[in-house]
C-alpha positions in Angstrom: 30.3 -55.6 -83.8 27.4 -53.6 -85.1 28.0 -50.7 -83.1 24.4 -51.1 -82.2 22.4 -51.3 -79.0 21.6 -55.1 -79.9 25.0 -56.1 -79.6 24.1 -56.6 -76.6 23.1 -60.1 -76.3 19.6 -61.1 -76.3 18.2 -57.1 -77.1 16.2 -56.9 -80.4 15.1 -53.7 -82.2 12.0 -53.4 -84.2 10.9 -49.8 -85.8 7.4 -48.4 -87.3 7.5 -45.6 -89.3 5.3 -43.7 -91.4 5.9 -41.2 -93.9 3.3 -39.4 -96.4 -0.1 -38.2 -95.9 0.2 -35.6 -93.3 2.5 -38.3 -91.1 6.2 -37.9 -90.1 6.1 -40.3 -86.8 7.0 -43.7 -85.5 7.9 -45.6 -82.9 10.5 -47.9 -82.1 10.5 -51.1 -80.2 13.5 -52.4 -77.5 13.3 -56.5 -76.7 15.0 -57.8 -73.7 15.7 -60.9 -72.6 14.0 -62.7 -69.3 15.1 -61.8 -66.5 16.4 -58.1 -67.7 16.4 -55.7 -64.8 15.0 -52.1 -66.0 15.2 -48.3 -65.1 14.4 -45.0 -66.0 16.1 -41.6 -65.5 13.6 -38.7 -66.4 14.8 -35.0 -66.6 13.3 -31.9 -67.6 9.5 -30.0 -66.9 7.6 -31.5 -70.1 8.2 -35.4 -70.5 5.3 -37.9 -71.9 5.9 -41.3 -70.8 3.7 -44.7 -69.2 4.5 -47.5 -66.4 7.5 -45.6 -65.9 6.8 -45.5 -61.7 7.1 -49.4 -62.1 10.6 -48.8 -62.9 11.9 -46.5 -59.7 15.1 -46.6 -58.8 13.6 -46.3 -55.0 12.6 -49.8 -55.5 15.6 -51.4 -57.3 13.7 -51.4 -60.7 12.1 -54.1 -62.0 12.2 -56.8 -64.5 10.9 -55.7 -68.1 10.7 -57.4 -71.0 10.7 -54.6 -74.0 10.9 -50.5 -74.1 8.9 -47.9 -76.0 10.4 -45.1 -77.7 7.6 -43.0 -79.8 6.4 -40.1 -81.1 3.4 -38.1 -81.3 3.7 -36.7 -77.7 1.1 -37.7 -74.8 -1.1 -39.3 -77.8 1.9 -41.7 -79.1 1.9 -43.2 -75.5 -0.9 -45.4 -76.9 1.7 -47.3 -78.9 2.4 -49.2 -75.8 -0.9 -50.9 -76.0 0.2 -51.9 -79.0 3.8 -53.5 -78.0 1.8 -55.3 -74.9 -0.7 -57.3 -76.6 2.3 -58.6 -78.5 4.2 -59.0 -75.8 2.3 -60.1 -72.7 3.5 -58.1 -70.9 3.3 -54.0 -70.2 5.6 -52.4 -71.3 7.3 -48.8 -70.3 6.8 -46.1 -73.0 8.2 -42.5 -73.6 6.9 -40.1 -76.1 8.6 -37.6 -77.9 6.8 -34.4 -79.7 6.7 -34.4 -83.0 2.8 -33.6 -83.8 2.3 -31.3 -87.0 5.5 -32.2 -88.6 3.8 -34.3 -91.5 1.5 -31.5 -91.8 -1.7 -33.5 -90.2 -1.1 -32.9 -85.9 -3.4 -35.5 -85.6 -1.6 -38.3 -87.2 0.3 -39.9 -84.4 1.3 -43.5 -83.4 -1.6 -46.0 -82.3 -1.6 -49.2 -80.8 -1.3 -51.1 -84.5 1.8 -48.6 -85.1 3.5 -49.9 -81.6 2.1 -54.2 -82.6 4.6 -53.5 -85.7 7.3 -52.3 -84.1 7.5 -55.2 -81.4 6.9 -57.7 -84.4 9.9 -56.3 -86.7 12.5 -57.1 -83.5 15.3 -57.6 -84.8 19.4 -57.8 -84.8 20.0 -55.2 -87.6 19.2 -51.5 -86.8 18.0 -49.0 -89.1 18.8 -45.0 -88.2 18.1 -41.7 -89.2 14.1 -41.3 -90.4 12.9 -44.0 -89.0 11.2 -45.4 -85.6 10.9 -43.0 -83.3 13.1 -40.4 -84.4 10.7 -39.6 -87.7 9.9 -36.7 -87.1 12.8 -35.4 -84.7 14.3 -32.2 -85.1 17.9 -31.0 -83.0 17.5 -27.5 -83.2 17.4 -26.2 -86.7 18.5 -29.5 -88.1 16.4 -32.5 -88.9 17.4 -35.1 -86.2 16.9 -38.9 -86.1 17.3 -41.9 -84.5 20.9 -43.6 -83.8 22.6 -46.1 -82.0 26.2 -47.0 -81.1 27.8 -49.8 -78.8 31.4 -50.6 -77.2 33.0 -53.5 -76.0 34.6 -53.5 -73.0 36.8 -57.1 -73.1 35.8 -60.3 -71.6 32.0 -60.2 -73.2 31.0 -57.0 -71.2 28.8 -54.8 -74.0 27.2 -51.3 -73.6 24.5 -50.4 -76.2 22.3 -47.4 -76.3 19.6 -46.4 -79.3 18.8 -42.7 -79.3 15.5 -40.4 -81.0 17.5 -36.8 -81.1 14.9 -34.3 -80.5 16.1 -31.8 -78.8 16.3 -28.0 -78.6 19.7 -27.4 -77.6 22.0 -27.6 -80.6 24.1 -30.6 -81.4 27.0 -29.6 -83.6 29.7 -27.0 -82.1 29.7 -23.6 -84.8 33.1 -23.4 -85.2 34.4 -27.0 -86.1 30.7 -28.0 -87.8 31.4 -31.0 -86.0 28.4 -32.7 -83.5 29.6 -32.3 -80.0 29.7 -36.1 -79.7 32.3 -36.4 -82.7 35.5 -36.2 -80.4 33.9 -39.7 -78.1 34.0 -41.6 -81.6 35.8 -44.7 -82.2 38.5 -44.4 -84.8 36.9 -43.8 -88.1 33.5 -43.5 -86.6 32.9 -39.9 -87.8 34.3 -37.8 -90.3 36.7 -35.0 -90.0 35.1 -31.6 -90.8 35.5 -30.5 -94.5 37.0 -26.7 -94.4 34.1 -25.8 -96.7 32.1 -26.5 -93.9 33.6 -24.5 -91.7 31.4 -22.0 -89.2 28.6 -22.3 -91.4 25.7 -20.7 -89.7 22.7 -23.0 -88.7 19.4 -22.1 -90.9 16.6 -20.2 -88.8 13.5 -22.1 -87.8 11.2 -22.2 -85.7 11.9 -23.6 -82.0 10.7 -27.3 -81.6 9.4 -28.7 -78.9 11.7 -31.1 -77.9 12.6 -34.5 -75.9 15.1 -36.6 -76.4 14.2 -40.3 -75.0 16.7 -43.5 -75.5 17.4 -46.7 -74.3 21.0 -47.8 -72.6 21.3 -51.5 -72.1 24.2 -53.7 -71.0 25.1 -57.4 -69.7 27.1 -56.2 -67.5 25.9 -56.8 -63.2 25.5 -53.5 -61.7 24.3 -53.2 -58.1 21.9 -50.1 -59.4 20.6 -50.5 -62.9 19.1 -46.6 -62.1 23.2 -45.5 -62.2 22.9 -46.5 -66.4 20.5 -44.5 -66.7 21.5 -41.5 -65.1 24.8 -42.1 -67.1 23.1 -42.1 -70.3 21.9 -38.6 -69.0 25.1 -37.8 -68.5 25.8 -39.1 -72.1 23.3 -36.6 -73.2 24.5 -33.8 -71.4 27.8 -33.9 -73.5 26.2 -34.5 -77.2 23.2 -31.6 -76.9 23.7 -28.3 -75.9 21.8 -27.3 -73.0 20.3 -30.1 -72.1 17.7 -31.1 -69.7 16.0 -27.8 -69.3 12.5 -26.5 -68.1 10.5 -27.6 -71.6 12.2 -30.5 -72.0 11.2 -34.5 -71.2 14.4 -36.0 -71.5 13.8 -40.0 -70.4 16.2 -42.6 -70.7 15.2 -46.0 -70.2 18.3 -48.6 -68.6 18.9 -52.4 -69.5 21.2 -54.6 -67.6 20.7 -58.3 -68.4 23.7 -58.8 -66.0 25.2 -62.0 -67.0 28.9 -60.3 -66.7 30.7 -58.9 -63.9 32.5 -55.8 -64.7 34.0 -52.6 -62.6 30.4 -50.9 -62.5 32.7 -47.1 -62.5 34.0 -48.4 -66.0 30.3 -49.3 -67.6 28.3 -46.1 -66.4 31.8 -44.7 -68.2 31.3 -46.6 -71.6 27.2 -45.3 -71.3 27.6 -41.7 -71.2 29.9 -41.6 -74.0 28.0 -44.5 -75.9 24.8 -42.6 -75.6 26.5 -39.7 -76.9 27.6 -41.2 -79.9 24.1 -42.4 -80.7 22.9 -38.8 -81.1 25.6 -38.3 -83.0 24.9 -41.2 -85.6 21.0 -39.8 -85.3 22.0 -36.8 -86.5 24.6 -37.8 -89.3 22.0 -40.5 -90.6 19.5 -38.3 -90.6 17.5 -37.1 -94.0 15.6 -33.5 -94.8 12.2 -33.8 -96.0 9.9 -31.2 -97.0 6.6 -30.8 -95.6 3.3 -28.8 -95.2 5.0 -27.9 -91.6 7.8 -26.9 -93.8 11.5 -28.0 -94.9 13.9 -29.7 -92.3 17.2 -29.7 -93.1 18.7 -32.4 -92.3 23.1 -32.0 -91.6 24.2 -33.9 -94.4 22.1 -31.0 -96.3 23.5 -28.0 -94.2 27.2 -29.3 -94.3 27.5 -31.6 -97.3 31.0 -32.0 -97.9 31.5 -33.1 -94.2 27.7 -35.7 -94.1 29.6 -37.2 -97.6 32.6 -38.7 -95.7 30.2 -39.8 -92.7 32.0 -43.2 -93.0 30.3 -45.6 -94.4 31.2 -48.4 -91.8 30.0 -46.5 -89.6 26.9 -45.7 -91.2 25.7 -49.7 -91.9 27.2 -50.2 -87.8 30.5 -52.1 -88.9 28.6 -54.8 -90.6 31.9 -55.9 -92.5 32.3 -57.4 -88.7 35.2 -55.0 -87.5 36.2 -55.0 -83.5 35.8 -52.2 -81.8 
């Protein structure tokens, strides 16, 4: 197990990242095996999405070969053109706001970046300042891309990938740990170091926000939309407050439907997995200084706690540790 969404058999992830020259943005492509049923749950008053009507829960969702997460707000949705060219089919997409964070407001993902992300797809999933989370912010801290998974037994797996770009906080001001940390697997997240406790967060301009992500499973579900809604519940566990009027939080769900499992168990796992993915995006993010300002990472602001972020978790349990 990699503790990544690619632990779901057949699911692949590719990133395309642009940092420098005024850019701080990127694209993440999630490729799905044939026959995968998808749905989406969009909440808040300011979403930026494309081709999500085809996944409408009222019609039971739809098959899709890929899903795209991108920076660049509505402009970044152009990346879906490139992804569609490579895959030969429309690719539903969701965007977050990172315009200008690298210094150039016009440096946003293009069709070529979407195609690059699809071509880069594989089973290893980088985290932090990569893909859709490259220019992400979480309140006063740098956000990023994170992933996580859970094995439920009998070959059933639930996994998620998410880009943390939220106005709401993800860090408990008392413990200095992400709100989602108590949901972690043994050794997945560090304990708070004493010197980091109750440290005030840096003051920063209020960012435009939106959390976007994908939750996937190989379990057979009566309604794929319920999986997307569970991902949104996980977002609310990790970010406080969530789903506000200026938010455009979008969670895609994908079910390959190859295994039977109790629906309630799968949905409960999805909530925790999505929240854990957001925590990994926070821990793995790195500080960036641009003309827009200094974007402080969790590991810079909480250096002792961040230094204890387990190596196994950073590499997605590449040593083969079972969950």
